[in-house]
C-alpha positions as CSV (number, residue, x, y, z in Angstrom):
1,X,0.0,0.0,0.0
2,X,1.3,3.5,-0.7
3,X,2.2,5.5,2.5
4,X,-0.7,7.6,3.6
5,X,-0.4,11.4,4.1
6,X,-0.4,12.6,7.6
7,X,-2.4,15.7,8.5
8,X,-0.5,18.9,9.4
9,X,-1.6,18.6,13.0
10,X,0.3,15.3,13.4
11,X,3.6,17.0,12.6
12,X,5.9,17.7,15.5
13,X,6.0,21.4,16.5
14,X,9.2,23.3,15.5
15,X,10.3,23.7,19.0
16,X,9.8,20.0,20.1
17,X,12.7,17.8,19.8
18,X,12.3,15.0,17.1
19,X,12.4,11.4,18.3
20,X,15.7,10.9,16.5
21,X,17.3,13.9,18.0
22,X,16.1,12.8,21.5
23,X,17.4,9.3,20.9
24,X,20.8,10.6,19.9
25,X,20.9,12.7,23.1
26,X,20.0,9.7,25.2
27,X,22.7,7.5,23.6
28,X,25.2,10.3,24.0
29,X,24.3,10.8,27.7
30,X,24.7,7.0,28.1
31,X,28.1,7.0,26.6
32,X,29.2,10.0,28.7
33,X,27.9,8.2,31.9
34,X,29.8,5.0,30.9
35,X,33.1,6.8,30.4
36,X,32.7,8.8,33.6
37,X,32.1,5.6,35.5
38,X,35.1,3.9,33.9
39,X,37.4,6.8,34.7
40,X,36.2,6.8,38.3
41,X,36.8,3.0,38.8
42,X,40.2,3.1,36.9
43,X,41.5,6.1,38.5
44,X,40.7,4.5,41.9
45,X,42.4,1.3,41.0
46,X,45.6,3.3,39.8
47,X,45.5,5.2,43.2
48,X,45.5,2.1,45.2
49,X,48.6,1.0,43.3
50,X,50.3,4.3,43.9
51,X,50.4,5.0,40.2
52,X,49.1,7.6,37.8
53,X,46.2,6.4,35.6
54,X,48.4,6.4,32.5
55,X,51.2,4.3,34.1
56,X,48.6,1.9,35.6
57,X,47.0,1.3,32.2
58,X,50.4,1.1,30.5
59,X,51.3,-1.8,32.9
60,X,48.0,-3.5,32.1
61,X,48.6,-3.6,28.3
62,X,52.2,-4.6,28.7
63,X,51.2,-7.8,30.5
64,X,49.1,-9.2,27.6
65,X,50.2,-11.9,25.1
66,X,49.1,-9.9,22.2
67,X,50.2,-12.3,19.4
68,X,48.2,-15.1,20.8
69,X,45.2,-12.8,21.3
70,X,45.4,-11.5,17.7
71,X,45.5,-15.0,16.2
72,X,42.5,-16.1,18.4
73,X,40.5,-13.1,17.5
74,X,41.2,-13.4,13.7
75,X,40.1,-17.0,13.7
76,X,36.9,-16.2,15.6
77,X,36.1,-13.3,13.3
78,X,36.4,-15.5,10.3
79,X,34.2,-18.1,11.9
80,X,31.6,-15.6,12.8
81,X,31.5,-14.2,9.3
82,X,30.9,-17.6,7.8
83,X,28.0,-18.4,10.3
84,X,26.5,-14.9,9.9
85,X,26.4,-15.3,6.2
86,X,24.9,-18.7,6.4
87,X,22.0,-17.4,8.7
88,X,21.2,-14.6,6.2
89,X,21.4,-16.7,3.1
90,X,19.1,-19.3,4.6
91,X,16.6,-16.8,5.8
92,X,16.4,-15.4,2.3
93,X,16.0,-18.9,0.8
94,X,13.2,-19.7,3.3
95,X,11.1,-16.6,2.7
96,X,11.9,-14.9,-0.6
97,X,14.1,-16.5,-3.3
98,X,16.9,-19.0,-3.8
99,X,20.2,-17.2,-3.1
100,X,23.6,-18.9,-3.2
101,X,25.8,-18.7,-0.1
102,X,28.7,-17.3,-2.1
103,X,26.6,-14.5,-3.6
104,X,25.7,-13.3,-0.1
105,X,29.2,-13.1,1.0
106,X,30.0,-9.7,-0.6
107,X,27.1,-7.8,0.8
108,X,27.3,-9.4,4.3
109,X,30.9,-8.6,4.5
110,X,30.4,-4.9,3.0
111,X,27.6,-4.3,5.5
112,X,30.2,-4.7,8.3
113,X,31.7,-1.5,7.3
114,X,28.4,0.3,8.1
115,X,27.9,-1.7,11.2
116,X,30.9,0.1,12.8
117,X,28.3,2.7,13.6
118,X,25.2,0.7,13.8
119,X,24.3,-2.9,13.2
120,X,20.8,-2.2,12.2
121,X,21.8,0.2,9.6
122,X,24.1,-2.4,8.3
123,X,21.2,-4.8,7.8
124,X,19.2,-2.0,6.1
125,X,22.2,-1.7,3.6
126,X,21.9,-5.4,2.9
127,X,18.3,-5.0,2.1
128,X,19.0,-2.1,-0.3
129,X,21.8,-4.1,-2.0
130,X,19.8,-7.3,-2.5
131,X,16.9,-5.1,-3.9
132,X,19.2,-3.4,-6.4
133,X,21.1,-6.5,-7.4
134,X,18.4,-9.2,-7.6
135,X,15.3,-7.0,-8.0
136,X,13.9,-8.5,-4.9
137,X,11.1,-6.2,-3.4
138,X,12.7,-4.0,-0.9
139,X,10.0,-4.4,1.8
140,X,10.3,-8.3,1.6
141,X,14.1,-8.1,2.1
142,X,13.6,-5.7,5.0
143,X,11.2,-8.3,6.5
144,X,13.9,-10.9,6.5
145,X,16.3,-8.5,8.2
146,X,13.6,-7.8,10.8
147,X,13.1,-11.5,11.3
148,X,16.8,-12.0,11.9
149,X,16.9,-9.2,14.4
150,X,13.8,-10.5,16.2
151,X,15.3,-14.1,16.4
152,X,18.6,-12.6,17.7
153,X,16.9,-11.3,20.8
154,X,15.3,-14.6,21.7
155,X,18.5,-16.6,20.9
156,X,20.6,-14.4,23.2
157,X,18.0,-14.6,25.9
158,X,17.9,-18.4,25.5
159,X,21.7,-18.9,25.9
160,X,21.7,-16.3,28.8
161,X,19.1,-18.5,30.5
162,X,21.1,-21.6,29.9
163,X,24.2,-19.9,31.3
164,X,22.2,-18.8,34.3
165,X,21.0,-22.3,35.0
166,X,24.6,-23.6,35.2
167,X,26.3,-20.7,37.0
168,X,23.5,-18.6,38.6
169,X,24.9,-18.5,42.1
170,X,28.2,-17.0,40.8
171,X,26.5,-14.3,38.8
172,X,25.6,-10.8,40.0
173,X,22.1,-10.6,41.7
174,X,20.7,-8.5,38.8
175,X,21.0,-11.7,36.6
176,X,18.2,-13.3,38.7
177,X,15.9,-11.5,36.3
178,X,16.8,-13.8,33.5
179,X,14.6,-16.8,34.5
180,X,11.6,-14.3,34.8
181,X,12.4,-12.8,31.4
182,X,12.6,-16.2,29.8
183,X,9.4,-17.2,31.4
184,X,7.8,-14.1,30.0
185,X,9.3,-14.6,26.5
186,X,7.6,-18.0,26.0
187,X,3.9,-16.6,25.8
188,X,5.2,-13.6,23.9
189,X,6.7,-15.8,21.4
190,X,3.6,-18.1,21.2
191,X,1.3,-15.1,20.7
192,X,3.6,-13.7,18.1
193,X,3.6,-16.9,16.0
194,X,-0.1,-17.5,16.4
195,X,-0.9,-13.9,15.3
196,X,1.1,-14.1,12.2
197,X,-0.4,-17.5,11.3
198,X,-3.9,-16.0,11.6
199,X,-5.0,-18.0,14.6
200,X,-5.2,-14.8,16.8
201,X,-7.1,-11.7,15.5
202,X,-7.8,-13.3,12.1
203,X,-9.5,-10.2,10.8
204,X,-6.6,-7.8,11.8
205,X,-4.9,-6.4,8.6
206,X,-1.6,-5.2,10.3
207,X,-0.1,-8.7,9.6
208,X,-0.7,-8.2,5.8
209,X,1.9,-5.3,5.6
210,X,4.9,-6.2,3.4
211,X,7.4,-5.5,6.2
212,X,5.9,-8.6,7.9
213,X,6.2,-10.9,4.8
214,X,8.8,-13.1,6.4
215,X,6.8,-13.5,9.7
216,X,3.7,-14.6,7.7
217,X,5.7,-17.3,6.0
218,X,7.7,-18.3,9.1
219,X,6.9,-21.6,10.9
220,X,8.2,-22.7,14.2
221,X,10.8,-24.8,12.5
222,X,12.4,-21.7,11.0
223,X,12.8,-20.1,14.4
224,X,14.3,-23.3,15.7
225,X,16.6,-23.6,12.8
226,X,17.8,-20.0,13.4
227,X,18.7,-21.0,16.9
228,X,20.6,-24.2,15.7
229,X,22.5,-22.2,13.0
230,X,23.4,-19.2,15.1
231,X,24.4,-21.0,18.3
232,X,27.8,-22.2,17.1
233,X,28.8,-18.5,16.8
234,X,27.8,-17.8,20.4
235,X,29.4,-21.0,21.9
236,X,32.6,-20.2,20.0
237,X,32.5,-16.7,21.3
238,X,32.2,-18.0,24.9
239,X,35.3,-20.3,24.3
240,X,37.2,-17.4,22.7
241,X,36.4,-14.8,25.3
242,X,37.3,-17.2,28.2
243,X,40.7,-17.9,26.7
244,X,41.2,-14.2,25.9
245,X,40.4,-13.3,29.5
246,X,43.1,-15.6,30.6
247,X,45.5,-13.9,28.3
248,X,44.7,-10.7,30.0
249,X,45.5,-12.3,33.4
250,X,41.8,-12.8,34.5
251,X,40.5,-16.2,35.5
252,X,37.1,-17.0,34.1
253,X,35.1,-20.3,33.5
254,X,33.3,-21.2,30.3
255,X,29.9,-21.5,32.2
256,X,30.2,-18.1,33.9
257,X,30.9,-16.5,30.5
258,X,27.9,-18.4,29.0
259,X,25.7,-16.4,31.5
260,X,27.6,-13.1,30.9
261,X,28.2,-13.0,27.3
262,X,24.7,-12.8,25.8
263,X,23.8,-9.9,28.1
264,X,27.2,-8.1,27.2
265,X,26.3,-8.7,23.5
266,X,23.0,-6.8,24.1
267,X,25.0,-3.9,25.5
268,X,27.5,-4.0,22.5
269,X,24.5,-3.5,20.2
270,X,23.8,-0.1,21.8
271,X,25.4,2.5,19.5
272,X,27.3,4.3,22.3
273,X,30.7,5.6,21.4
274,X,33.2,2.8,21.3
275,X,30.5,0.5,22.6
276,X,31.1,2.0,26.0
277,X,28.1,0.2,27.6
278,X,29.8,-3.2,26.8
279,X,33.2,-2.1,28.1
280,X,31.5,-0.9,31.3
281,X,29.7,-4.3,31.8
282,X,33.0,-6.0,31.9
283,X,34.4,-3.8,34.7
284,X,31.1,-4.2,36.6
285,X,31.2,-8.0,36.4
286,X,34.9,-8.3,37.3
287,X,35.2,-5.6,40.0
288,X,38.5,-6.8,41.3
289,X,40.2,-6.4,37.9
290,X,39.2,-2.9,36.8
291,X,42.2,-2.2,34.6
292,X,42.5,-5.6,32.8
293,X,38.8,-5.7,32.3
294,X,38.6,-2.1,30.9
295,X,41.4,-2.9,28.5
296,X,39.9,-6.2,27.6
297,X,36.4,-4.8,26.9
298,X,37.9,-1.9,24.8
299,X,40.2,-4.0,22.6
300,X,37.9,-7.1,22.4
301,X,34.8,-5.4,21.1
302,X,36.5,-2.8,18.9
303,X,38.9,-5.3,17.3
304,X,36.0,-7.4,16.4
305,X,34.1,-4.8,14.6
306,X,37.1,-3.2,13.0
307,X,38.4,-6.5,11.7
308,X,35.0,-7.4,10.4
309,X,35.0,-4.0,8.6
310,X,38.4,-5.1,7.0
311,X,36.8,-8.3,5.7
312,X,34.1,-6.0,4.2
313,X,36.8,-3.9,2.5
314,X,38.2,-7.0,1.0
315,X,34.8,-7.9,-0.5
316,X,33.9,-4.2,-1.4
317,X,35.3,-4.2,-4.9
318,X,33.1,-7.3,-5.9
319,X,30.1,-5.7,-4.0
320,X,30.5,-2.5,-6.2
321,X,30.7,-4.5,-9.4
322,X,27.5,-6.5,-8.7
323,X,25.6,-3.4,-7.5
324,X,26.7,-0.8,-10.1
325,X,28.5,-2.9,-12.8
């Protein structure tokens, strides 16, 4: 359906902040708060050691086995790229049109460049690319990207709940909300599926919008297959992050990280400067190791997104040829 015109009375007044402006202000405030908290904690840790903050952090970085860490992270980034591309290609095959795995590689990689700033914008760029290259209706491709984002929320919640079941007593008290969130997610998911299958509110026309194309075609098996295909990336991340923490001189167990990591990945998706929320989470979760955890969070998350962007740069010439050639 063509977009409907909104009456002038629905437009925001000139003096009122637009939602996008308010959102940017909120994200900026969150980033500033995170960095202020990190400075407070790190400065306190340096003072306890009788060092300046610069000398304290220099010592932290000097004690890391960087070569082993880089090799570990490069291998993980490559594995994640392969799994991520598989998930997107299968979703497109399920709901729209047959697309070969190797034909998705250039755009999935190129989207990582945009994802430096925002993962959701990166997915939007993929939708535009596939619309231009394969003449697939843009709204339908957008619906697949929306399906992927929806599933990612539930898949992270699933693994966070599994991690809590194994290591709940060792997690911070706030993680006690996880079982309740998981219990609430079950009926939400059931209602969601039944609504788009027409069982609930059969006369409602909202489900017929093109942006919900993938949800109308999705069956329970598709959600389950998403979990199966995506889970190796998370389990590999838990193993990689556990090993990387040891390289930074911090002891951590696989099961503890299984509870932490899905929640931290939620924070990493928040577009604060340098993923400040995710870095702050590491310091909160390991309060006795402020310096190593701040350094770990900073280099871990930023290396991952920047190296993925380098993968995108490698595929960019092919993406340009397919899009404009």
